N, C-alpha and C positions, 0 to 999 in steps of 0.2 A: 711544695715545689711549684715554680711558675716560670712562664716565659713572657718577656716583653719584647715586642718588635717595633722597630722604628717606622715612621711614615716614609713615603718615597723621598721626601726632601729632608729627612732627618731632623725635623723641627719638633716633633713630638713622638711619643711612644704609647702603645696600648698593650694591655694584658691579653694575650691571645690564647694561652693555655694555663690551666691551674689544676693542681692535684692537692687535695686537702686531707689532713689526718682526721681520724674520727673525732667528732666534737668541734671541729673547726669550721666556721661558717664561710662558705665561698663568697668572694667579693670581686670576682673578675669583672662583672658588669659595671662596677663603680670605678674601675681603674682603666679608663679609656681616655685617649687624647690628652695625656699628661705632657705639658709643654716643657721642652728643654730650655726655653727662654725665660719663662716666668715661674714654673713650678720646680724645675730641677736644673738650674743653670750649670753649664759646664760639667754635666754628670759624668761624661766619659773620662774626665780627668781623674776620677777616683780609682780607676782600674790600673793595676801595676803593669810591669813589663811582661808579666805572664798572663795578662788579661783577667786578673782576679781582683775582686773588691771584697775584702773581709771586714765588715763593719761591726765593731763592738761598742762604739760610742756614737749614738744617734745624734748627738749635738754637732757632729761633723757635717750633717746633712743640712740642706736648705730648710727653712722653717716649715714650708708646706709638706716636704717629704717627711720631716721629723714628726709633724703632727699626724700624718697619715700612718706612719709605722706605729706611733704611740697608740692610736685608736685601735690598732690590731693587736696590741699588747706584745709587740715584737721587741725583744731585747738586743738581738744581733742578727746578722744575716751574712750569707756568702753568695756572691754573684760572680758569674763568669761571662765575659763579653762575647757577643756574637759578632764575628768579623767576616766581612765579605770583601776579599781582595784588599785587606788592610783597613777597610772602612768600618767604623763602629755602627752596627745595625741593630743593637738591642742587647739583651742579656738573659741568661738563665739564672734563676735564684732559688735559694733555700733559706727559710726563716727559722729562727729559734725564738720561741715565745718566753714570756717572763718567768714562768715557773720551771723552765727546762734548764738543764745543766749546760752552761756555756762550754764546758770541757768536752761536750759531744763533738766539737770541731777541733780535734787534735790535728797536728800537722799531717799525720798519716791519713786521717780521714779527709782533710782538706784536699790532699793530693788525689785521693780516690774520687771524691765528689767533683773536683774540678776537671779531672780527666773525662769522667762521664758527661759532664756538662759540655765540654769541648766537642766530644763526639756527637752529642745531640745537636749542638749548634751547626756542625758541618752538615748533618742530614737535613736540618731545617733550611739552611741556605740553599742546598741542592733542590729541595722540594719547592721552595719559593721561586727558584730560577726556572724549574720545569713549568710551574704554574704561569709565570710571566711569559715564558716562551709559548705556551698554549694560548694565552690571551693575545699575544702579538700575532700569532698565526691566524686566530679567529678574526681579529680586527683586519688583518691583511686580506683574508678571504672575503670578508664582508665588503671591503673596498673594491676588490677585483670583481666580485660578483655584481656590483652595481655599475660597472662600466658598460657602455654601449658597444664598445669594441669586442670582437671575439678574442679571447685569450685562452690559449691552451698550451700544454707542455707535451712534447713528444720524446720518447726514448730514442737516443741517438742511434742505437744499433738495430732496434726492432720495429721502429715506426709506430709503436704502441702509444696510445694516449694515456698520460699519467695524471693529467689534471685538465679541467675545462671549466669556464665560468658560465654563468646563467645565460649570457647572450648566445653562447655556442649551443647550449641545451635548447633554447627557444627555437633556434634555426634548424637544429638537428635533434629532434625529440627522441630518437632511438639510440643516440650515442651513449656509450658506456665506457668506463675505465677499462683499458686493455684492448679496446678496438684499434684496428689499424687506422691511421689518420686518413689515408687515401680512400678507404672504404666508408668510414663513418662520416667524413666531411664532404669529400668530392663525389663519392658514390661509384668508384671504380674498383677493380679487383687486384690491381697492382700499383706500385708507386707511380706517381705522376711522371710523365716523360721529362718534364722540365724541373723536377724536384731538386732543389739545391742540396738537400740532405743526401741525396743519392749520387748526384753527379759532381758536386763540388765540396765534399765534406771537409777536405783539408783547407780549401780556399775559404770556405765559410768560417771555419775556426779562426783562420788568420785574420780575415777582415773583421770578424766579430770582436776579436781581442784588440784590434787597432781602433775601430770606430764605435764600438759599443753594440752595433747591430748590423744585420745584413738585410737589405730590402729587395723584395721582388714584387712585381705586379702580376696578378693572376686572375683570369676570367673563370668564374664558376659556372657550370652548365645550367641552362635554364630549367631543366627537369629537376634539378636538385635545389637550387637557391635563386631562381628567378633571374638568371643571366646577370649575376652581379660581377662587378669589377672590383677586386680587393687589392689593396697594397698591404703586403705582409712584411712586418719587421720581425726578423728571427735573430735570437741571441742565444749563444751557448751558456748554459748555467749548470751549477751543481744541484742535483735534485735526488734526495734519498741516497746520498753517497755514490752517485754515478753521474756521468755526463748526459745531459739532455738538452733539448732546444725549446725555448719558449717562443711562441708565435703570437704576435699581436696584429690582428687584421682590421684595417680601416676601409670602409666602403668608399669607392671613388665614383664620380659621375661617368656614365657611359659616353663614349665619343659619338 
């Protein structure tokens, strides 16, 4: 049994998982970057309306793939397409070697194997999606953390900080997730008197949805941040399944 997964642009595939019977030599490392253009042209067309490709005649295959299967002494195989939102993304396969009985794949067994393969394909697509989401988040975090601007996210109801970038951490070394924004950043014990989150929450939501962000200019106390004048762009966002505000602070020259 094996799994081939497509590249991001669907131009080639690679063997990513392999399970071999006793006495069968693993070859996964040799089955990498197989081109759908030169090695296996139009390969997805072999799969029927049920996403199954049951091959009993290796001469149906392209010369390169036929040569590859012959070198492994494969006489037939069953493959199930991996689909992601209707797009062909690879396949799960089961091989029968030369000395095996082709009748091992009866219609009933084909149905069982294909059902198993389809379930496996669903889990595989979900796992790849999670991995891609994690990668995207890590890349986004890297991008945000390399910005000179202060960027932080505040819980709409509690004023608690839910995210901050490296620039915030450098200016506020003691800051921690869950801290109140007014205490951790401004250094006071209650919400800022001019805080738009406190005084104009409905207005902020309305303007944010219309213009994309809500801007205020705020002077930070000298004892906390060297008497800085900051322009703060605030936007309502969905964060961890609830409403929060993202603040982007740009330093402005003092008058």
